[in-house]
N, C-alpha and C positions, 0 to 999 in steps of 0.2 A: 789341326789343319792338314789335309792330305797333300802330298807332294804331287806336282804336275809332271814330274819326270816319268818317262815310260818305265814300266815294270819289266824286268828281265825274267822270263820264265823258261824252264827247260822244255825240251821237246815233249816229254811225258806230261808235264803240267798243261801245255797247250793242247795236247790230244785229249786230256781229261776234260778240260773246259769245253772243247768242241763236242765231245761225246755227250756230256751232260745236257747240252743244248738240244741234242737230237732225241733225247728220251721222251717217251709218251707220258701222258698224265698218269696212266696206270703204273708204268715203270717207276716213276718218281714216288708215287704214292706207296708202292710196295717197299721201296728202299727206305723211305722216311718211316714207315711203320716198323720195319726191322730195327732201324736205329733207335726209334722211340722205345721199343721193347728193351733194348740194351740199356738205354738211359734210365728207364724205370727200375731195372735190376740194380744198376749202380746206385740210384737214389736209395733203394731199400737197403743195400749193403752198407751204405754210408750211415744210415740211421741205426742199423743193427750194431755196427762197429762202434759208433759213438756211445750207444747205450751200454755196450760191454766195456767201455773205457779204453778202447783201442783208437786213440785220437789220430794217430798217423794213418792207419788204414781207413778210418772214417773220412779223413780229409782227402785221401787219395781217391776214394770212390766218389766223393762229392765233386772233386775237380773233374773226374772222368765224366760224370753226369752233365756237368756244365759244358764240357767240350762237345759231347754228343748232342746236347741241345742246340749248340751253335751250328754244328754240322747239319742238323735237320733243317734249320733256318736257311743256311747258305745253299744247301742242295735244292730245296724248294724254290728259293729266290733266283737260282741260276737257270731255271727252266721255265721258259715263257708259257708253255702249255699248262704246266702245273699252276703257275701264278694266275692264269686266266680262269682256271676252274676254282681254285681255292679263294682267290681274292676278287671274284667277279663283281662284287658290289663296291669295290674301292675305286675312287677316281683315278684316271690315268691308266687303267688296265684295259688293254685292247682285247676285244672278244673275237 
């Protein structure tokens, strides 16, 4: 259950949130594509390292890939223009 208390954010965090909201569809798409490429590289490195028996490195790359995947989702979800293009067929999305 999420807390209903207001969340304290730094000035930089507030500016980042405001900036993400102003990005165009193309800006967010490019950023998500870049993050996706790094995620795929990390997934590949995870598999390679696990295959070589490097369990610690494999786990580290796997965790990185999971964090980057979450970043992709959050970045896209934080931008209304991106959501309206990508999820246009979903109920509740304003065109």
